[in-house]
C-alpha positions in Angstrom: 140.5 96.0 205.0 139.1 92.9 203.6 142.4 91.1 204.2 142.5 92.3 207.6 139.3 90.8 208.7 139.5 87.5 207.5 142.7 87.7 209.3 141.4 88.3 213.1 138.4 85.8 212.1 141.1 83.4 211.5 143.2 84.0 214.4 139.9 83.6 216.8 138.4 81.0 215.0 135.2 83.2 214.8 132.6 82.6 211.8 130.5 85.9 211.9 127.2 86.4 210.8 125.7 90.0 209.9 122.5 90.6 211.2 120.1 93.6 209.8 117.1 94.8 211.2 114.6 97.2 209.5 111.8 99.7 210.8 108.4 98.0 209.9 107.1 101.5 208.4 110.0 101.8 206.3 111.7 99.1 204.6 114.4 101.0 203.2 115.6 102.4 206.5 117.6 100.5 209.3 117.0 100.3 212.7 120.2 98.1 213.9 123.2 96.2 212.1 125.4 94.2 214.0 127.5 90.5 213.9 126.6 87.8 216.1 129.2 84.7 216.5 127.8 81.9 214.2 127.1 78.7 215.2 128.2 75.3 214.0 126.4 74.1 210.8 123.8 71.7 213.1 122.8 74.1 215.1 120.0 76.0 214.4 120.8 79.7 214.2 118.8 82.3 215.9 120.8 85.7 215.8 118.6 86.9 219.3 120.2 83.8 221.0 123.8 84.5 219.8 126.9 86.4 220.8 127.4 89.7 219.4 131.1 90.4 218.4 132.1 93.3 216.4 130.8 96.5 215.7 126.8 97.2 216.4 125.1 100.6 215.4 121.6 101.5 215.4 120.2 104.1 213.9 117.0 106.9 213.9 113.9 106.6 211.7 115.6 109.7 209.7 118.8 107.5 208.9 121.0 108.9 211.2 123.2 106.8 213.4 121.4 106.6 217.1 124.2 104.1 219.0 127.6 103.0 217.8 129.3 100.0 220.2 132.2 97.5 219.8 131.2 94.3 220.9 133.9 91.4 222.0 132.5 88.4 222.7 129.4 89.7 224.0 131.0 92.4 225.9 130.6 96.1 225.0 134.3 97.4 225.5 133.2 101.0 223.5 130.5 102.9 222.3 128.9 106.6 221.1 125.4 107.9 221.6 124.1 110.6 219.1 121.1 112.8 219.2 118.6 113.1 216.5 120.7 115.2 214.0 123.9 112.8 214.3 126.4 114.8 216.8 127.7 112.8 219.3 126.1 113.1 222.9 128.6 110.6 224.8 131.1 108.2 224.2 133.0 105.8 226.4 135.9 103.8 225.9 138.1 101.0 227.3 141.7 100.7 227.1 143.8 98.4 229.4 141.4 99.0 232.1 140.9 102.6 231.8 136.8 103.5 231.3 137.1 106.5 229.4 133.7 108.9 229.1 133.5 111.7 227.1 130.2 114.2 227.5 129.0 116.2 225.2 126.6 119.6 225.1 125.5 121.0 221.8 128.5 119.4 220.1 131.0 120.6 222.1 132.7 118.5 224.9 131.8 119.2 228.2 133.6 116.7 230.4 136.0 113.9 230.4 136.0 111.5 233.0 137.9 108.2 233.8 137.4 105.2 236.1 139.5 101.9 237.0 137.2 99.5 237.9 134.4 102.2 238.4 136.6 104.2 240.7 138.0 107.5 239.5 141.5 107.1 238.3 143.2 109.4 235.9 142.8 112.9 234.8 138.9 114.3 235.0 138.2 117.6 232.7 135.9 119.8 232.8 135.0 122.6 230.8 132.6 125.7 231.1 132.2 128.0 227.9 130.6 131.2 230.0 132.4 132.4 231.4 135.2 130.2 229.7 137.1 127.8 232.0 138.2 124.7 232.7 139.0 122.6 236.1 141.9 119.4 235.7 141.8 117.0 238.6 144.2 114.3 238.8 143.0 110.9 240.7 145.0 107.8 242.1 142.3 104.8 243.0 139.8 107.1 244.1 142.3 109.6 245.9 142.3 113.6 244.5 146.1 114.4 244.2 145.7 117.4 242.7 143.2 119.9 241.1 143.9 123.1 239.0 141.0 125.5 237.8 142.0 127.6 234.6 139.8 130.6 234.1 140.1 133.0 230.7 139.3 136.2 230.8 140.0 140.0 229.2 139.9 138.7 225.4 141.5 140.9 222.9 141.1 139.9 219.3 143.1 141.2 216.2 143.3 140.0 212.7 144.7 136.7 213.1 144.9 136.3 217.0 143.0 136.3 220.2 144.8 137.0 223.6 143.5 136.2 226.8 144.7 136.7 230.1 145.0 133.0 231.9 144.6 132.6 235.6 145.9 129.4 237.2 143.9 128.3 240.6 145.7 125.3 242.7 142.4 124.2 244.1 144.0 122.0 246.8 146.9 124.9 247.9 145.2 128.1 246.8 148.3 129.5 244.8 147.4 131.6 242.0 149.1 132.7 238.8 148.8 134.4 236.0 149.7 134.1 232.1 148.4 134.6 228.2 146.7 131.9 226.8 146.5 132.4 222.8 143.6 130.6 221.1 144.4 128.1 217.8 144.5 130.1 214.8 141.7 129.6 212.1 142.5 132.3 209.6 141.2 132.2 206.0 143.7 133.7 203.1 144.6 133.5 199.7 146.6 131.2 198.6 149.9 132.3 196.6 150.6 130.9 193.4 153.7 128.6 194.6 151.1 126.7 196.7 148.2 126.1 194.5 150.8 124.6 192.3 151.9 122.4 194.8 148.6 121.3 196.2 149.9 120.1 199.5 149.5 121.4 202.9 152.6 123.8 204.0 153.8 124.8 207.3 156.3 127.8 207.9 158.6 127.9 211.4 159.7 130.4 213.5 162.0 130.7 216.6 160.1 133.4 218.8 162.6 134.8 221.3 161.4 136.9 224.3 163.2 138.6 227.4 162.3 139.9 230.9 161.8 143.2 229.4 159.1 141.6 227.2 160.8 142.5 223.8 160.2 139.9 221.3 161.8 138.7 218.1 161.6 136.0 215.6 163.7 134.2 212.9 162.3 131.9 210.3 163.5 128.2 211.2 161.4 126.8 208.5 160.0 128.6 204.9 158.8 127.2 202.0 158.9 130.3 199.4 158.6 134.4 199.5 154.9 134.6 198.9 154.2 132.1 201.6 156.9 133.4 203.7 155.6 137.1 203.3 151.7 135.6 204.3 153.2 133.7 207.5 155.8 136.6 208.6 152.7 138.9 208.4 151.1 136.4 211.0 154.0 136.7 212.9 154.2 140.3 212.8 151.5 140.7 214.3 152.2 138.0 217.3 155.4 139.6 218.6 154.0 143.2 218.0 150.6 142.9 220.2 151.2 140.1 222.9 153.7 141.9 224.9 151.6 145.3 224.6 149.0 142.7 225.6 150.9 141.5 228.8 152.0 145.0 229.7 148.3 146.0 230.1 147.5 142.8 232.5 151.1 143.2 234.4 152.0 139.6 233.2 155.7 139.0 233.9 158.0 138.1 230.5 160.6 135.5 231.1 163.6 134.9 229.5 162.9 132.1 226.9 162.9 130.6 223.3 160.1 128.7 221.2 159.3 127.4 218.2 155.9 129.1 216.7 154.5 127.2 213.6 152.2 128.6 210.8 150.0 125.6 208.7 148.5 126.1 205.3 146.0 123.5 204.8 145.0 122.5 201.3 141.3 122.0 201.0 
């Protein structure tokens, strides 16, 4: 890391000085920390008059991060804002002329917005938790070119999976379609000895095949060992057993197709 920083500074001929300010009633509590471009040696150094360049951080009195910014020659190109508990509330990033704004509520991502020269441009996403739905809009230099509303209902929980009816509405044409939403699986299982000894993350994959009659089947296409495969196959078995029944109850059509489905064992 040190060599990278020195290389970058050398490339731009910058000499930076770190400035640390502390709260008056707490010598150990940093209020803000940032870097400024140092002047030549014969000029009096006054940090508040100099150009910020690099990482800027501001803290609450309790020591938690309040704000984090990235400066480039005095211009903010990226920043995050946090609440008093250290949870991210808002984020702005600039990449290739597109400004990305993420808005969080109670640590959950609520909105993603993109601008180009202050005008809506690119993908905008809005999430609602109750009821659970999301709206995705595409803008081209301020013009709305597509808008899709995704709504989820009729959740059904099993040991490893939750299934939900997914209704998609094209907000520009009014057309609707239905499908199944399968949230990512996060479950805790007892690791078999063969994984405990390995102490690494492992992935077991199956190829799922479905036909128009909603008959599901699978074969393993990436295995690890007998104990690990058995746990993964229990998950695959539940998937191919309950998903077709769920589709049938909610009158959701099936199509002839095959796809890969994987289970990842994370070593912690």
